[in-house]
Backbone as JSON Lines, residues from 0, in Angstrom:
{"i":0,"aa":"M","n":[27.11,35.16,-12.52],"ca":[25.75,34.76,-12.86],"c":[25.69,33.29,-13.23]}
{"i":1,"aa":"N","n":[26.71,32.79,-13.88],"ca":[26.76,31.39,-14.29],"c":[26.7,30.46,-13.07]}
{"i":2,"aa":"K","n":[27.43,30.84,-11.98],"ca":[27.4,30.05,-10.75],"c":[25.98,30.01,-10.17]}
{"i":3,"aa":"Y","n":[25.34,31.15,-10.22],"ca":[23.98,31.27,-9.71],"c":[23.03,30.34,-10.47]}
{"i":4,"aa":"L","n":[23.1,30.33,-11.78],"ca":[22.24,29.46,-12.59],"c":[22.5,27.99,-12.3]}
{"i":5,"aa":"K","n":[23.75,27.64,-12.09],"ca":[24.08,26.24,-11.77],"c":[23.45,25.84,-10.44]}
{"i":6,"aa":"R","n":[23.54,26.74,-9.45],"ca":[22.96,26.45,-8.13],"c":[21.44,26.32,-8.21]}
{"i":7,"aa":"V","n":[20.83,27.21,-8.93],"ca":[19.37,27.16,-9.09],"c":[18.97,25.88,-9.81]}
{"i":8,"aa":"S","n":[19.69,25.55,-10.86],"ca":[19.39,24.32,-11.61],"c":[19.55,23.09,-10.73]}
{"i":9,"aa":"L","n":[20.64,23.05,-9.96],"ca":[20.87,21.92,-9.06],"c":[19.77,21.84,-8.01]}
{"i":10,"aa":"S","n":[19.37,22.98,-7.47],"ca":[18.29,23.01,-6.47],"c":[16.99,22.48,-7.05]}
{"i":11,"aa":"I","n":[16.68,22.87,-8.25],"ca":[15.45,22.41,-8.9],"c":[15.49,20.9,-9.11]}
{"i":12,"aa":"V","n":[16.62,20.39,-9.57],"ca":[16.76,18.95,-9.79],"c":[16.59,18.2,-8.47]}
{"i":13,"aa":"L","n":[17.22,18.69,-7.41],"ca":[17.1,18.03,-6.1],"c":[15.65,18.05,-5.61]}
{"i":14,"aa":"L","n":[14.97,19.17,-5.76],"ca":[13.57,19.24,-5.35],"c":[12.7,18.27,-6.15]}
{"i":15,"aa":"L","n":[12.94,18.18,-7.43],"ca":[12.18,17.23,-8.25],"c":[12.42,15.8,-7.81]}
{"i":16,"aa":"L","n":[13.66,15.47,-7.48],"ca":[13.97,14.11,-7.0],"c":[13.26,13.83,-5.68]}
{"i":17,"aa":"I","n":[13.25,14.81,-4.79],"ca":[12.58,14.62,-3.5],"c":[11.08,14.43,-3.71]}
{"i":18,"aa":"F","n":[10.45,15.28,-4.52],"ca":[9.01,15.16,-4.75],"c":[8.66,13.87,-5.47]}
{"i":19,"aa":"T","n":[9.48,13.45,-6.42],"ca":[9.24,12.19,-7.12],"c":[9.34,11.03,-6.16]}
{"i":20,"aa":"S","n":[10.34,11.05,-5.3],"ca":[10.51,9.98,-4.32],"c":[9.31,9.93,-3.38]}
{"i":21,"aa":"Y","n":[8.86,11.11,-2.91],"ca":[7.7,11.15,-2.03],"c":[6.46,10.61,-2.72]}
{"i":22,"aa":"A","n":[6.25,11.01,-3.94],"ca":[5.07,10.56,-4.68],"c":[5.07,9.06,-4.86]}
{"i":23,"aa":"Q","n":[6.22,8.46,-5.11],"ca":[6.28,7.01,-5.27],"c":[5.96,6.32,-3.95]}
{"i":24,"aa":"K","n":[6.48,6.83,-2.85],"ca":[6.22,6.2,-1.56],"c":[4.75,6.34,-1.18]}
{"i":25,"aa":"A","n":[4.12,7.43,-1.57],"ca":[2.73,7.66,-1.2],"c":[1.79,6.65,-1.86]}
{"i":26,"aa":"E","n":[2.25,5.95,-2.87],"ca":[1.39,4.96,-3.52],"c":[1.22,3.7,-2.68]}
{"i":27,"aa":"V","n":[2.08,3.5,-1.7],"ca":[1.94,2.35,-0.8],"c":[1.81,2.9,0.62]}
{"i":28,"aa":"F","n":[0.71,2.56,1.27],"ca":[0.48,3.02,2.64],"c":[1.44,2.3,3.58]}
{"i":29,"aa":"S","n":[2.19,3.08,4.33],"ca":[3.05,2.48,5.35],"c":[3.12,3.41,6.54]}
{"i":30,"aa":"Q","n":[3.21,2.82,7.71],"ca":[3.39,3.58,8.94],"c":[4.65,3.08,9.6]}
{"i":31,"aa":"K","n":[5.44,4.01,10.1],"ca":[6.72,3.68,10.73],"c":[7.55,2.81,9.8]}
{"i":32,"aa":"D","n":[7.5,3.14,8.52],"ca":[8.29,2.47,7.48],"c":[7.89,1.0,7.29]}
{"i":33,"aa":"K","n":[6.64,0.66,7.63],"ca":[6.18,-0.72,7.49],"c":[4.88,-0.76,6.68]}
{"i":34,"aa":"A","n":[4.91,-1.45,5.55],"ca":[3.68,-1.67,4.78],"c":[2.77,-2.58,5.61]}
{"i":35,"aa":"I","n":[1.5,-2.36,5.53],"ca":[0.46,-3.11,6.28],"c":[0.81,-3.16,7.77]}
{"i":36,"aa":"K","n":[1.44,-2.09,8.26],"ca":[1.8,-1.97,9.68],"c":[2.65,-3.15,10.16]}
{"i":37,"aa":"G","n":[3.4,-3.76,9.25],"ca":[4.3,-4.85,9.6],"c":[3.71,-6.23,9.49]}
{"i":38,"aa":"Y","n":[2.47,-6.34,9.0],"ca":[1.85,-7.66,8.83],"c":[2.32,-8.31,7.54]}
{"i":39,"aa":"D","n":[2.32,-9.62,7.54],"ca":[2.76,-10.44,6.4],"c":[1.67,-10.45,5.33]}
{"i":40,"aa":"P","n":[1.91,-9.88,4.15],"ca":[0.87,-9.86,3.12],"c":[0.52,-11.24,2.58]}
{"i":41,"aa":"V","n":[1.48,-12.15,2.6],"ca":[1.26,-13.5,2.07],"c":[0.36,-14.31,2.99]}
{"i":42,"aa":"A","n":[0.47,-14.08,4.3],"ca":[-0.31,-14.86,5.27],"c":[-1.82,-14.72,5.08]}
{"i":43,"aa":"Y","n":[-2.27,-13.58,4.58],"ca":[-3.71,-13.43,4.32],"c":[-4.19,-14.52,3.35]}
{"i":44,"aa":"F","n":[-3.33,-14.9,2.43],"ca":[-3.68,-15.91,1.43],"c":[-3.39,-17.33,1.91]}
{"i":45,"aa":"T","n":[-2.25,-17.53,2.57],"ca":[-1.84,-18.88,2.95],"c":[-2.41,-19.34,4.29]}
{"i":46,"aa":"D","n":[-2.58,-18.41,5.23],"ca":[-3.08,-18.75,6.56],"c":[-4.52,-18.31,6.78]}
{"i":47,"aa":"S","n":[-5.07,-17.56,5.83],"ca":[-6.43,-17.02,5.92],"c":[-6.64,-16.17,7.17]}
{"i":48,"aa":"K","n":[-5.58,-15.46,7.56],"ca":[-5.67,-14.55,8.7],"c":[-4.47,-13.61,8.68]}
{"i":49,"aa":"P","n":[-4.59,-12.47,9.36],"ca":[-3.45,-11.57,9.46],"c":[-2.42,-12.13,10.43]}
{"i":50,"aa":"V","n":[-1.15,-12.09,10.04],"ca":[-0.06,-12.58,10.87],"c":[1.03,-11.51,10.88]}
{"i":51,"aa":"M","n":[1.48,-11.14,12.06],"ca":[2.53,-10.13,12.17],"c":[3.83,-10.66,11.59]}
{"i":52,"aa":"G","n":[4.49,-9.83,10.79],"ca":[5.78,-10.2,10.23],"c":[6.88,-10.05,11.27]}
{"i":53,"aa":"K","n":[8.03,-10.62,10.97],"ca":[9.19,-10.55,11.87],"c":[10.14,-9.47,11.37]}
{"i":54,"aa":"D","n":[10.72,-8.75,12.32],"ca":[11.61,-7.65,11.96],"c":[12.81,-8.09,11.13]}
{"i":55,"aa":"D","n":[13.24,-9.33,11.3],"ca":[14.43,-9.79,10.58],"c":[14.11,-10.43,9.23]}
{"i":56,"aa":"I","n":[12.82,-10.48,8.85],"ca":[12.44,-11.02,7.54],"c":[11.66,-9.93,6.81]}
{"i":57,"aa":"K","n":[12.39,-9.1,6.08],"ca":[11.73,-7.99,5.38],"c":[12.32,-7.84,3.99]}
{"i":58,"aa":"F","n":[11.55,-7.14,3.15],"ca":[11.93,-6.93,1.76],"c":[11.42,-5.57,1.33]}
{"i":59,"aa":"S","n":[12.27,-4.77,0.72],"ca":[11.87,-3.46,0.21],"c":[11.35,-3.6,-1.21]}
{"i":60,"aa":"Y","n":[10.15,-3.09,-1.42],"ca":[9.53,-3.18,-2.74],"c":[8.52,-2.04,-2.89]}
{"i":61,"aa":"A","n":[8.51,-1.41,-4.03],"ca":[7.55,-0.34,-4.35],"c":[7.58,0.8,-3.33]}
{"i":62,"aa":"G","n":[8.78,1.11,-2.84],"ca":[8.94,2.23,-1.92],"c":[8.51,1.95,-0.5]}
{"i":63,"aa":"A","n":[8.32,0.69,-0.14],"ca":[7.9,0.34,1.22],"c":[8.66,-0.89,1.7]}
{"i":64,"aa":"N","n":[8.72,-1.06,3.01],"ca":[9.3,-2.27,3.59],"c":[8.16,-3.23,3.95]}
{"i":65,"aa":"W","n":[8.26,-4.44,3.43],"ca":[7.26,-5.48,3.66],"c":[7.86,-6.49,4.62]}
{"i":66,"aa":"Y","n":[7.09,-6.9,5.62],"ca":[7.57,-7.84,6.64],"c":[6.84,-9.17,6.49]}
{"i":67,"aa":"F","n":[7.55,-10.25,6.86],"ca":[7.03,-11.59,6.63],"c":[7.2,-12.44,7.89]}
{"i":68,"aa":"S","n":[6.29,-13.38,8.07],"ca":[6.32,-14.26,9.24],"c":[7.25,-15.44,9.03]}
{"i":69,"aa":"S","n":[7.63,-15.7,7.79],"ca":[8.53,-16.83,7.51],"c":[9.32,-16.56,6.23]}
{"i":70,"aa":"Q","n":[10.39,-17.3,6.08],"ca":[11.19,-17.2,4.86],"c":[10.37,-17.64,3.65]}
{"i":71,"aa":"K","n":[9.51,-18.64,3.86],"ca":[8.66,-19.12,2.77],"c":[7.74,-18.01,2.26]}
{"i":72,"aa":"S","n":[7.14,-17.25,3.18],"ca":[6.28,-16.12,2.78],"c":[7.08,-15.09,1.99]}
{"i":73,"aa":"L","n":[8.28,-14.81,2.44],"ca":[9.13,-13.85,1.73],"c":[9.41,-14.32,0.3]}
{"i":74,"aa":"E","n":[9.73,-15.59,0.14],"ca":[10.04,-16.13,-1.19],"c":[8.81,-16.1,-2.1]}
{"i":75,"aa":"L","n":[7.63,-16.41,-1.54],"ca":[6.4,-16.33,-2.33],"c":[6.15,-14.9,-2.8]}
{"i":76,"aa":"F","n":[6.35,-13.95,-1.9],"ca":[6.15,-12.55,-2.25],"c":[7.12,-12.12,-3.34]}
{"i":77,"aa":"K","n":[8.4,-12.46,-3.17],"ca":[9.41,-12.08,-4.17],"c":[9.09,-12.65,-5.55]}
{"i":78,"aa":"S","n":[8.49,-13.84,-5.57],"ca":[8.19,-14.48,-6.86],"c":[7.05,-13.79,-7.61]}
{"i":79,"aa":"N","n":[6.16,-13.09,-6.87],"ca":[5.02,-12.43,-7.5],"c":[4.44,-11.37,-6.56]}
{"i":80,"aa":"P","n":[5.15,-10.26,-6.37],"ca":[4.7,-9.26,-5.39],"c":[3.29,-8.74,-5.63]}
{"i":81,"aa":"T","n":[2.92,-8.5,-6.88],"ca":[1.6,-7.91,-7.14],"c":[0.46,-8.86,-6.77]}
{"i":82,"aa":"K","n":[0.73,-10.15,-6.72],"ca":[-0.3,-11.1,-6.3],"c":[-0.65,-10.91,-4.82]}
{"i":83,"aa":"Y","n":[0.36,-10.59,-4.01],"ca":[0.17,-10.54,-2.57],"c":[-0.02,-9.13,-2.01]}
{"i":84,"aa":"M","n":[0.38,-8.13,-2.76],"ca":[0.21,-6.75,-2.28],"c":[-1.28,-6.41,-2.2]}
{"i":85,"aa":"P","n":[-1.67,-5.67,-1.17],"ca":[-3.07,-5.25,-1.11],"c":[-3.4,-4.28,-2.23]}
{"i":86,"aa":"Q","n":[-4.64,-4.27,-2.61],"ca":[-5.11,-3.35,-3.65],"c":[-4.99,-1.91,-3.14]}
{"i":87,"aa":"Y","n":[-4.88,-0.99,-4.08],"ca":[-4.85,0.45,-3.8],"c":[-3.68,0.83,-2.88]}
{"i":88,"aa":"G","n":[-2.57,0.13,-3.05],"ca":[-1.38,0.45,-2.28],"c":[-1.52,0.19,-0.79]}
{"i":89,"aa":"G","n":[-2.53,-0.56,-0.4],"ca":[-2.75,-0.84,1.01],"c":[-3.55,0.23,1.73]}
{"i":90,"aa":"Y","n":[-4.08,1.19,0.99],"ca":[-4.97,2.17,1.61],"c":[-6.35,1.55,1.76]}
{"i":91,"aa":"C","n":[-7.18,2.17,2.58],"ca":[-8.53,1.68,2.85],"c":[-9.36,1.61,1.56]}
{"i":92,"aa":"A","n":[-9.89,0.42,1.28],"ca":[-10.68,0.2,0.06],"c":[-11.96,1.03,0.07]}
{"i":93,"aa":"F","n":[-12.6,1.14,1.24],"ca":[-13.82,1.95,1.35],"c":[-13.5,3.41,1.06]}
{"i":94,"aa":"G","n":[-12.42,3.91,1.65],"ca":[-12.02,5.3,1.41],"c":[-11.79,5.57,-0.07]}
{"i":95,"aa":"L","n":[-11.12,4.62,-0.73],"ca":[-10.87,4.79,-2.17],"c":[-12.17,4.81,-2.95]}
{"i":96,"aa":"A","n":[-13.13,3.99,-2.55],"ca":[-14.44,3.99,-3.23],"c":[-15.12,5.35,-3.06]}
{"i":97,"aa":"E","n":[-14.85,6.0,-1.93],"ca":[-15.43,7.32,-1.67],"c":[-14.57,8.45,-2.23]}
{"i":98,"aa":"G","n":[-13.38,8.11,-2.73],"ca":[-12.55,9.11,-3.39],"c":[-11.42,9.7,-2.57]}
{"i":99,"aa":"Y","n":[-11.01,9.04,-1.48],"ca":[-9.91,9.57,-0.67],"c":[-9.06,8.43,-0.1]}
{"i":100,"aa":"K","n":[-7.83,8.79,0.31],"ca":[-6.93,7.84,0.96],"c":[-7.21,7.84,2.45]}
{"i":101,"aa":"A","n":[-7.2,6.66,3.04],"ca":[-7.36,6.53,4.49],"c":[-6.47,5.39,4.96]}
{"i":102,"aa":"P","n":[-6.0,5.46,6.21],"ca":[-5.18,4.37,6.75],"c":[-6.02,3.11,6.95]}
{"i":103,"aa":"I","n":[-5.36,2.04,7.34],"ca":[-6.06,0.76,7.47],"c":[-5.78,0.1,8.82]}
{"i":104,"aa":"S","n":[-6.59,-0.89,9.12],"ca":[-6.32,-1.83,10.19],"c":[-6.02,-3.17,9.53]}
{"i":105,"aa":"P","n":[-4.88,-3.79,9.84],"ca":[-4.57,-5.09,9.23],"c":[-5.61,-6.17,9.56]}
{"i":106,"aa":"E","n":[-6.4,-5.92,10.59],"ca":[-7.43,-6.88,11.0],"c":[-8.71,-6.75,10.17]}
{"i":107,"aa":"A","n":[-8.85,-5.67,9.43],"ca":[-10.05,-5.44,8.6],"c":[-9.69,-5.75,7.15]}
{"i":108,"aa":"W","n":[-9.87,-7.0,6.76],"ca":[-9.4,-7.45,5.45],"c":[-10.4,-8.39,4.8]}
{"i":109,"aa":"T","n":[-10.29,-8.48,3.49],"ca":[-11.12,-9.38,2.69],"c":[-10.33,-9.75,1.44]}
{"i":110,"aa":"I","n":[-10.5,-10.98,0.99],"ca":[-9.94,-11.38,-0.29],"c":[-11.11,-11.62,-1.24]}
{"i":111,"aa":"V","n":[-11.08,-10.9,-2.36],"ca":[-12.12,-11.02,-3.39],"c":[-11.41,-11.28,-4.71]}
{"i":112,"aa":"D","n":[-11.8,-12.35,-5.38],"ca":[-11.18,-12.71,-6.67],"c":[-9.66,-12.74,-6.58]}
{"i":113,"aa":"D","n":[-9.17,-13.34,-5.5],"ca":[-7.73,-13.52,-5.26],"c":[-6.97,-12.2,-5.12]}
{"i":114,"aa":"K","n":[-7.67,-11.16,-4.65],"ca":[-7.05,-9.86,-4.39],"c":[-7.35,-9.45,-2.96]}
{"i":115,"aa":"L","n":[-6.34,-8.91,-2.3],"ca":[-6.46,-8.49,-0.9],"c":[-6.92,-7.04,-0.81]}
{"i":116,"aa":"Y","n":[-7.98,-6.83,-0.03],"ca":[-8.51,-5.49,0.22],"c":[-8.47,-5.24,1.72]}
{"i":117,"aa":"L","n":[-7.97,-4.08,2.11],"ca":[-7.89,-3.69,3.51],"c":[-8.81,-2.5,3.75]}
{"i":118,"aa":"N","n":[-9.29,-2.37,4.98],"ca":[-10.16,-1.26,5.34],"c":[-9.72,-0.61,6.64]}
{"i":119,"aa":"Y","n":[-10.3,0.55,6.91],"ca":[-9.95,1.37,8.07],"c":[-10.13,0.62,9.39]}
{"i":120,"aa":"N","n":[-11.27,-0.03,9.54],"ca":[-11.54,-0.85,10.72],"c":[-12.66,-1.83,10.35]}
{"i":121,"aa":"K","n":[-13.06,-2.65,11.31],"ca":[-14.05,-3.69,11.0],"c":[-15.44,-3.12,10.73]}
{"i":122,"aa":"K","n":[-15.77,-1.98,11.34],"ca":[-17.07,-1.36,11.05],"c":[-17.1,-0.86,9.6]}
{"i":123,"aa":"V","n":[-16.05,-0.2,9.18],"ca":[-15.96,0.28,7.8],"c":[-15.95,-0.91,6.85]}
{"i":124,"aa":"Q","n":[-15.27,-1.97,7.24],"ca":[-15.24,-3.18,6.41],"c":[-16.64,-3.75,6.24]}
{"i":125,"aa":"A","n":[-17.43,-3.75,7.32],"ca":[-18.8,-4.25,7.23],"c":[-19.62,-3.42,6.24]}
{"i":126,"aa":"D","n":[-19.43,-2.11,6.27],"ca":[-20.1,-1.24,5.29],"c":[-19.64,-1.57,3.87]}
{"i":127,"aa":"W","n":[-18.34,-1.76,3.71],"ca":[-17.76,-2.09,2.39],"c":[-18.3,-3.43,1.9]}
{"i":128,"aa":"N","n":[-18.47,-4.37,2.81],"ca":[-18.94,-5.71,2.45],"c":[-20.39,-5.74,1.97]}
{"i":129,"aa":"T","n":[-21.18,-4.7,2.27],"ca":[-22.58,-4.71,1.85],"c":[-22.73,-4.69,0.33]}
{"i":130,"aa":"D","n":[-21.74,-4.11,-0.36],"ca":[-21.79,-4.1,-1.83],"c":[-20.36,-4.05,-2.38]}
{"i":131,"aa":"Q","n":[-19.64,-5.14,-2.14],"ca":[-18.23,-5.21,-2.53],"c":[-18.01,-4.9,-4.01]}
{"i":132,"aa":"A","n":[-18.81,-5.48,-4.86],"ca":[-18.61,-5.3,-6.3],"c":[-18.68,-3.83,-6.69]}
{"i":133,"aa":"E","n":[-19.66,-3.12,-6.18],"ca":[-19.8,-1.69,-6.49],"c":[-18.66,-0.89,-5.87]}
{"i":134,"aa":"M","n":[-18.29,-1.23,-4.64],"ca":[-17.19,-0.53,-3.97],"c":[-15.88,-0.72,-4.74]}
{"i":135,"aa":"I","n":[-15.63,-1.93,-5.19],"ca":[-14.41,-2.21,-5.96],"c":[-14.42,-1.43,-7.28]}
{"i":136,"aa":"K","n":[-15.57,-1.42,-7.91],"ca":[-15.7,-0.68,-9.18],"c":[-15.37,0.8,-8.98]}
{"i":137,"aa":"K","n":[-15.94,1.4,-7.93],"ca":[-15.69,2.81,-7.64],"c":[-14.22,3.06,-7.27]}
{"i":138,"aa":"A","n":[-13.68,2.2,-6.41],"ca":[-12.29,2.37,-5.98],"c":[-11.33,2.2,-7.16]}
{"i":139,"aa":"D","n":[-11.59,1.22,-8.02],"ca":[-10.76,1.03,-9.22],"c":[-10.77,2.29,-10.08]}
{"i":140,"aa":"K","n":[-11.93,2.91,-10.19],"ca":[-12.05,4.13,-11.0],"c":[-11.31,5.3,-10.34]}
{"i":141,"aa":"N","n":[-11.38,5.4,-9.02],"ca":[-10.78,6.52,-8.29],"c":[-9.27,6.4,-8.1]}
{"i":142,"aa":"W","n":[-8.76,5.18,-8.0],"ca":[-7.36,4.97,-7.63],"c":[-6.35,5.7,-8.52]}
{"i":143,"aa":"P","n":[-6.46,5.69,-9.83],"ca":[-5.45,6.38,-10.64],"c":[-5.3,7.87,-10.3]}
{"i":144,"aa":"T","n":[-6.39,8.51,-9.92],"ca":[-6.34,9.93,-9.56],"c":[-5.93,10.11,-8.11]}
{"i":145,"aa":"V","n":[-6.55,9.36,-7.21],"ca":[-6.32,9.53,-5.77],"c":[-4.89,9.14,-5.38]}
{"i":146,"aa":"K","n":[-4.3,8.16,-6.04],"ca":[-2.96,7.73,-5.65],"c":[-1.92,8.83,-5.83]}
{"i":147,"aa":"K","n":[-2.2,9.81,-6.67],"ca":[-1.28,10.93,-6.9],"c":[-1.36,11.98,-5.8]}
{"i":148,"aa":"E","n":[-2.43,11.94,-5.01],"ca":[-2.62,12.93,-3.95],"c":[-1.75,12.58,-2.75]}
{"i":149,"aa":"K","n":[-1.38,13.62,-2.01],"ca":[-0.54,13.41,-0.81],"c":[-1.37,12.97,0.34]}
């Protein structure tokens, strides 16, 4: 019986580790193991446009792989990741305002008060832009609960 309890205990610990790991990764939207679908988060601020990152310039942070178009972008990100990371873990800002997680298009972006917001597509972004302040307020309120959902 003692062997059985050890196995059950070990199984429970392993399951908890797996679920904890999954929950942490779910806080940052990534597809094919790439945050922002491989786009450089710093470029939105420095180049004022989305720029695809390079496969050989990447950095793992917050359970996701972030890609950069230059070594300079990588160093800026490392110095202050939260400044350059998109809000709401990179999930669609409009979706978060409505209370759910949705994927994004790196081309549908806005910077408000030095924070990067991404949206599902440009049409959704246009809807979000009609009342950014209210959308941000709603998304900020929803994010602590929604980020825990799978």
